[in-house]
C-alpha positions in Angstrom: -30.3 29.6 -15.1 -30.0 28.8 -11.4 -33.7 27.8 -11.4 -32.9 25.4 -14.2 -30.1 23.9 -12.3 -32.3 23.4 -9.2 -34.9 21.7 -11.3 -32.4 19.6 -13.4 -29.4 18.8 -11.2 -27.8 16.7 -14.0 -26.9 19.9 -15.8 -24.2 20.4 -13.3 -22.2 17.7 -15.2 -22.3 20.1 -18.2 -21.1 23.0 -16.0 -18.2 21.0 -14.7 -17.2 19.8 -18.2 -17.4 23.4 -19.3 -15.1 24.5 -16.5 -12.4 22.0 -17.4 -12.7 22.9 -21.1 -12.1 26.5 -20.0 -9.0 25.3 -18.1 -7.6 23.7 -21.2 -8.3 26.8 -23.4 -6.8 29.3 -21.0 -3.7 27.2 -20.4 -3.0 26.8 -24.1 -3.7 30.5 -24.8 -1.4 32.1 -22.2 1.9 30.4 -22.9 3.5 27.4 -24.7 6.3 27.1 -22.1 6.1 24.6 -19.3 5.9 24.4 -15.6 8.1 22.1 -13.5 5.8 19.0 -13.6 4.9 19.6 -17.2 8.5 19.8 -18.3 9.3 16.6 -16.4 6.4 14.8 -18.0 7.4 16.0 -21.5 11.0 14.7 -21.0 10.0 11.3 -19.4 7.3 10.7 -22.1 10.2 9.6 -24.4 10.5 6.4 -22.3 8.3 3.6 -21.3 9.6 2.1 -18.0 8.3 0.2 -15.0 9.4 3.0 -12.8 10.8 6.6 -13.1 12.0 7.5 -9.6 10.2 8.5 -6.4 6.7 8.8 -8.1 4.7 5.8 -9.3 4.4 5.6 -13.1 0.7 5.6 -14.0 0.6 9.3 -15.0 3.8 8.8 -17.0 2.4 5.8 -18.8 -0.7 7.8 -19.8 1.5 10.6 -21.0 3.7 8.2 -22.9 0.6 6.7 -24.6 -0.7 10.1 -25.6 2.7 11.0 -26.9 2.9 8.0 -29.1 -0.6 8.7 -30.5 -0.5 12.4 -30.9 3.1 13.5 -30.2 4.5 15.2 -27.1 2.8 18.6 -26.8 1.4 21.0 -24.4 -2.1 20.2 -25.8 -1.7 16.5 -25.0 -0.5 17.2 -21.4 -3.2 19.8 -20.7 -6.0 17.6 -22.0 -4.7 14.6 -20.0 -4.6 16.5 -16.7 -8.0 18.2 -17.1 -9.5 15.0 -18.5 -8.5 13.1 -15.4 -9.8 15.9 -13.2 -13.1 15.8 -15.0 -13.3 12.0 -14.7 -12.5 12.4 -11.0 -15.6 14.7 -10.7 -17.7 12.4 -12.8 -17.1 9.2 -10.8 -17.4 11.2 -7.6 -20.8 12.3 -8.7 -21.8 8.8 -9.7 -20.6 7.5 -6.3 -22.6 10.1 -4.5 -25.7 9.0 -6.3 -25.4 5.5 -4.9 -25.8 6.8 -1.3 -27.7 10.0 -1.7 -31.4 9.9 -2.5 -31.6 13.5 -3.7 -29.9 14.2 -7.1 -29.3 17.8 -6.0 -27.1 16.7 -3.1 -25.1 14.4 -5.4 -24.5 17.4 -7.7 -23.4 19.5 -4.7 -21.0 16.7 -3.7 -19.5 16.7 -7.1 -19.1 20.5 -7.1 -17.5 20.1 -3.7 -14.5 18.5 -5.4 -13.8 21.8 -7.0 -13.6 23.5 -3.6 -10.4 21.7 -2.8 -7.3 23.9 -3.3 -5.2 21.2 -5.0 -8.0 20.9 -7.6 -9.1 24.5 -8.3 -5.7 26.1 -7.7 -2.6 23.8 -7.5 -3.7 21.5 -10.4 -4.1 24.6 -12.6 -0.6 25.7 -11.8 1.4 22.5 -11.8 0.4 19.0 -10.6 0.5 15.6 -12.3 0.7 12.4 -10.2 -1.7 13.8 -7.6 -4.3 14.4 -10.4 -4.0 10.7 -11.4 -4.4 9.6 -7.7 -7.5 11.8 -7.3 -9.1 10.1 -10.3 -8.2 6.7 -8.7 -9.8 7.7 -5.4 -13.0 8.7 -7.1 -13.1 5.5 -9.2 -12.4 3.5 -6.0 -15.2 5.3 -4.1 -17.6 4.5 -6.9 -16.6 0.9 -7.0 -16.6 0.5 -3.3 -20.0 2.1 -2.7 -21.4 0.1 -5.6 -20.1 -3.0 -3.9 -21.7 -2.0 -0.6 -25.1 -1.1 -2.2 -25.4 -3.4 -5.2 -22.7 -6.1 -5.0 -21.8 -8.0 -8.1 -18.6 -9.5 -9.6 -18.3 -6.4 -11.8 -18.4 -4.1 -8.7 -15.7 -6.1 -7.0 -13.5 -6.2 -10.1 -14.0 -2.4 -10.6 -12.9 -1.8 -7.1 -9.9 -3.9 -7.4 -8.9 -2.2 -10.7 -9.3 1.2 -8.9 -7.0 0.0 -6.1 -4.4 -1.1 -8.6 -4.5 2.1 -10.5 -4.3 4.1 -7.2 -1.3 2.2 -6.0 0.7 3.0 -9.2 -0.6 6.7 -9.1 0.5 7.7 -5.5 1.9 5.4 -2.8 -0.2 7.1 -0.1 -3.4 6.0 -1.9 -3.1 2.6 -0.2 -4.4 4.2 3.0 -7.8 4.8 1.3 -8.9 1.2 0.7 -7.4 0.1 4.0 -9.4 2.8 5.8 -12.5 1.9 3.8 -12.4 -1.8 4.9 -11.9 -0.9 8.5 -14.6 1.7 8.4 -17.2 -0.9 7.2 -16.4 -3.6 9.8 -18.5 -2.1 12.6 -21.6 -2.1 10.3 -23.1 -5.5 10.8 -25.3 -5.5 7.7 -22.4 -4.5 5.4 -19.6 -6.5 7.0 -20.4 -9.5 4.8 -19.3 -7.5 1.7 -15.8 -7.5 3.0 -15.7 -11.3 3.6 -17.2 -12.1 0.3 -15.2 -14.5 -2.0 -15.3 -11.9 -4.7 -12.8 -9.9 -2.7 -10.2 -12.4 -3.8 -11.0 -11.6 -7.4 -10.7 -7.8 -6.7 -7.3 -8.4 -5.0 -6.1 -10.4 -7.9 -7.0 -7.6 -10.3 -5.3 -5.0 -8.1 -2.2 -7.2 -7.9 -2.0 -7.7 -11.6 -2.2 -4.0 -12.3 0.4 -3.1 -9.6 2.7 -6.1 -10.1 5.0 -4.7 -12.9 5.8 -1.5 -10.9 5.9 -3.5 -7.7 8.7 -5.6 -9.2 10.6 -2.4 -10.1 10.1 -1.0 -6.6 11.7 -4.1 -5.1 14.7 -3.6 -7.3 14.9 0.2 -6.7 13.6 0.7 -3.1 15.8 3.7 -2.3 14.8 5.5 -5.5 11.1 4.8 -4.9 11.0 5.9 -1.3 13.4 8.8 -1.1 11.5 11.7 -2.6 8.5 12.5 -0.4 10.2 11.2 2.8 13.2 13.5 2.3 10.9 16.4 1.6 8.9 15.8 4.8 12.1 16.1 6.9 12.9 19.8 7.1 14.2 19.9 10.6 16.1 16.7 11.0 18.7 18.2 13.2 16.3 19.1 16.0 15.4 16.9 19.0 12.8 14.2 18.7 10.2 16.0 20.8 10.6 19.2 18.8 10.4 17.3 15.6 7.2 15.6 16.7 5.7 19.0 17.7 6.6 20.6 14.3 5.2 17.5 12.6 1.8 17.6 14.4 1.5 21.4 13.8 2.4 21.0 10.1 -0.2 18.2 9.7 -2.8 20.3 11.5 -2.0 23.3 9.3 -2.2 21.2 6.1 -5.6 19.7 7.2 -7.0 23.1 7.9 -5.6 24.6 4.7 -6.9 21.7 2.6 -10.4 21.7 4.0 -11.1 25.3 5.0 -12.4 26.5 1.6 -14.8 23.5 1.4 -16.1 24.0 5.0 -16.5 27.8 4.4 -18.5 27.3 1.2 -20.8 24.7 2.7 -21.1 26.9 5.8 -22.1 29.9 3.7 -24.7 28.0 1.7 -26.2 26.0 4.7 -25.5 28.6 7.4 -29.0 28.5 8.8 -28.9 24.7 9.1 -25.4 24.2 10.6 -26.7 23.0 13.9 -29.0 20.4 12.4 -26.3 19.2 10.0 -23.8 18.9 12.9 -26.1 16.7 14.9 -27.4 14.5 12.0 -26.0 11.0 11.5 -26.6 8.0 9.3 -24.9 4.8 8.5 -23.1 6.4 5.5 -21.9 9.4 7.5 -20.4 7.0 10.0 -18.6 5.1 7.3 -17.3 8.1 5.4 -16.4 9.9 8.7 -14.4 6.8 9.9 -12.6 6.7 6.5 -11.4 10.3 6.8 -10.4 10.0 10.4 -8.5 6.7 9.8 -6.6 8.1 6.8 -5.6 11.2 8.7 -4.6 9.2 11.8 -2.5 7.0 9.6 -0.8 10.1 8.2 -0.2 11.3 11.8 1.5 8.0 12.6 3.7 8.3 9.5 4.6 11.9 10.4 5.7 10.8 13.9 7.3 7.6 12.7 9.6 9.2 10.2 10.1 12.4 12.2 8.5 14.5 9.5 8.3 18.3 10.1 6.7 19.3 6.8 3.3 18.2 5.4 1.8 19.7 2.2 -1.9 20.1 1.4 -1.6 18.1 -1.8 -0.4 15.1 0.1 -3.7 15.1 2.1 -6.1 15.8 -0.8 -6.6 12.0 -1.5 -8.3 11.8 1.9 -9.9 15.3 2.2 -11.6 14.7 -1.2 -14.0 12.5 0.8 -15.1 15.6 2.8 -17.7 17.0 0.3 -19.6 13.7 0.2 -19.4 13.3 3.9 -21.0 16.8 4.4 -23.7 16.0 1.8 -24.5 12.8 3.7 -24.8 14.8 6.9 -27.1 17.3 5.1 -29.4 14.5 3.9 -29.4 12.9 7.3 -30.6 16.3 8.7 -33.6 16.1 6.3 -33.2 19.7 5.1 -35.4 21.2 2.4 -33.0 21.7 -0.5 -35.0 24.2 -2.5 -32.5 26.7 -4.0 -29.4 25.4 -2.4 -27.9 23.8 -5.4 -28.1 27.0 -7.5 -26.5 29.0 -4.7 -23.7 26.5 -4.2 -23.0 26.3 -8.0 -22.8 30.1 -8.1 -20.3 30.3 -5.2 -18.1 27.5 -6.5 -18.2 28.9 -10.0 -17.1 32.3 -8.9 -14.3 30.9 -6.8 -13.0 28.3 -9.3 -13.2 30.5 -12.4 -11.8 33.4 -10.5 -8.8 31.4 -9.3 -8.3 30.1 -12.9 -8.3 33.6 -14.3 -5.7 34.7 -11.7 -3.5 31.7 -12.4 -3.6 32.4 -16.1 -3.2 36.2 -15.8 -0.1 36.0 -13.7 1.9 35.1 -16.8 0.8 38.4 -18.4 0.7 40.7 -15.3 3.9 39.7 -13.5 6.2 41.0 -16.3 4.7 44.5 -15.8 6.7 44.6 -12.5 9.8 42.9 -13.9 8.9 39.6 -12.4 9.1 36.6 -14.7 8.0 33.0 -14.3 8.9 29.8 -16.1 6.0 30.4 -18.4 7.6 33.6 -19.7 10.8 31.9 -20.9 10.9 32.0 -24.7 11.7 28.4 -25.5 9.8 28.4 -28.8 11.6 31.5 -30.0 15.0 29.9 -29.1 14.2 26.7 -31.1 13.1 28.8 -34.1 16.3 30.9 -33.9 18.4 27.8 -33.9 16.6 26.3 -36.9 16.9 29.6 -38.8 20.6 30.0 -38.0 21.6 26.4 -38.7 19.1 25.7 -41.5 17.8 22.5 -39.9 16.6 21.0 -36.7 18.7 18.8 -34.4 18.2 15.0 -34.2 19.6 14.9 -30.6 19.5 17.6 -27.8 21.8 17.3 -24.8 21.0 19.5 -21.7 21.5 19.5 -18.0 18.1 19.8 -16.4 14.5 18.6 -17.0 13.0 22.0 -17.3 15.1 22.7 -20.4 14.7 19.2 -21.7 11.0 19.1 -21.4 10.4 22.5 -23.0 12.7 21.7 -25.9 11.1 18.3 -26.3 7.7 19.9 -26.9 9.2 22.2 -29.5 11.2 19.5 -31.3 9.0 16.5 -31.4 11.2 14.5 -33.8 14.4 15.1 -31.7 15.6 12.9 -28.9 16.4 14.9 -25.7 18.9 13.5 -23.2 20.2 14.5 -19.8 23.6 12.8 -19.3 23.7 12.4 -15.5 20.3 10.7 -15.1 20.5 7.1 -14.1 16.7 6.3 -14.3 16.4 6.6 -18.1 17.8 4.5 -20.9 21.2 5.2 -22.3 21.4 7.7 -25.2 22.7 7.0 -28.7 25.1 9.9 -29.0 25.8 9.2 -32.7 22.7 11.1 -33.7 23.3 14.2 -35.7 22.9 17.2 -35.8 23.5 17.5 -32.0 22.3 20.6 -30.0 23.8 21.1 -26.6 21.9 23.7 -24.5 22.4 25.3 -21.1 21.1 28.4 -19.4 22.7 31.8 -19.5 22.4 34.6 -17.0 20.8 38.0 -17.5 23.2 40.9 -18.2 26.3 38.5 -18.1 28.7 37.4 -20.7 28.4 34.0 -22.3 28.5 31.2 -19.7 31.0 28.4 -20.1 29.7 24.9 -20.8 28.8 23.1 -17.6 31.2 20.3 -16.6 28.5 17.7 -16.8 27.8 18.5 -20.4 31.5 18.9 -21.3 32.3 15.5 -19.7 29.4 13.8 -21.6 30.7 15.2 -24.9 34.3 14.2 -24.2 33.2 10.7 -23.2 31.5 10.2 -26.5 34.5 11.3 -28.5 33.9 15.0 -29.1 37.1 16.9 -28.5 37.0 20.1 -26.5 38.4 21.9 -29.5 35.2 21.0 -31.3 33.0 22.7 -28.7 32.3 26.2 -29.9 29.8 27.7 -27.4 27.5 30.4 -28.7 24.8 32.5 -27.0 21.4 34.0 -28.0 19.3 36.4 -25.9 15.7 36.6 -26.6 12.8 38.7 -25.3 10.6 37.2 -22.5 7.0 36.3 -23.4 5.0 39.3 -22.5 8.2 41.0 -21.4 9.7 44.5 -22.1 12.0 44.9 -25.1 15.0 45.6 -22.9 14.8 42.4 -20.9 16.2 39.2 -22.4 16.5 35.5 -21.5 19.9 34.0 -22.5 20.4 30.6 -23.9 23.9 29.1 -24.5 24.4 26.3 -27.0 26.8 24.3 -29.1 25.8 23.0 -32.5 27.6 19.9 -33.8 26.7 19.1 -37.4 26.4 15.9 -39.4 30.0 16.2 -40.5 31.1 15.5 -36.9 29.1 12.2 -36.6 32.1 9.9 -37.0 34.1 11.6 -34.3 31.2 11.4 -31.9 30.7 7.6 -32.2 
């Protein structure tokens, strides 16, 4: 098999597509409960808005579209995420072909994407917007390199579309095209591509795509900028110098953590040629190298500018995803005989990526053996079935206090509307829908929990008297759990006969 891969590098595309198909199958087989990002997407997929909060809306729009076509489900969410990751690898491989003469190296570059921890590990646990941004980076890289090597109006428009998609996927994406432009300027024979009139057409396309959300950002600047910036400031009480030190150390740690697996795998496969690869240089290694350094330098300035003390690997993956192509360009510049290298690299990447996928999937089954349960072990489906059996019908409206509950119930009750009363970034709820199910979490080995004030106030506001609130509780076995261990749900059922009072 490895000999076939070495002779026919294009078969790597099939291997990558098979990997992401396996990702989908394993995710669907282990649990139908949702992780944090999955639950948020399931809840927000009820609404089509220009903005949803601190994250840009592109992934939400895609999820909304799939929900309208096929219904909100774990299948739709899993296919969307892994489909975008596959497209990321596909366009990355196509981009590599534009600047690499040897198809084996372009296949290695594409496989290199799977060596990034946010791709082979974090995305298979719980990522959403970063996945969309990775797709946008690969699409931009393809359009950008196509423009540099074979300029046409189409290549400029494609690059502009990628920029627009990237901006509404993750705000830090904007560093990539800016770094790309600056990186090309020192190259005299390519500089004219930047000052071509068709750049104006590319900018127009990018602006048209980003304009609707840009308008929302101007109206909701605090909501759009608060999330990541607040998360980056973990040590705000410390002195400025100490904050800067923590920020630089955090950035360095994130860079190392985000690139070490890629560097190790490339080092293992090409260990006998490391010296030659290190010394080799070409026009394309200079351009890609500058892009990576400029992006990371910009992040350093941001870290120092906002006094950040915390940097996560997934925030840097949009820039570190350029690393596999950069390394392959160095390898080609070193003029190394590539016989057998692709097969060995595919084997190592396959063992690592599939191994990580199995571990991520198996944790749902293994952790309960030790009394440790995750979000994927919570029995939401059993709860919805129990309610439907007890009440004889399904609710038309569900009211709950957090997105985790809301998203999970939404995937189980596709015809019901799920609302969270205290959220200001979603449309108002029609509380006259009946039957109404009000749900909140219980606590293990404790008596029934009283209704939270947020939910009680919401019901009172919409005309439901406290006397009509009759809390009940149901405790159900965890998924893959032991019989003696239960997860408790508290709920109130308000039937159709209460519809008039609730208006």
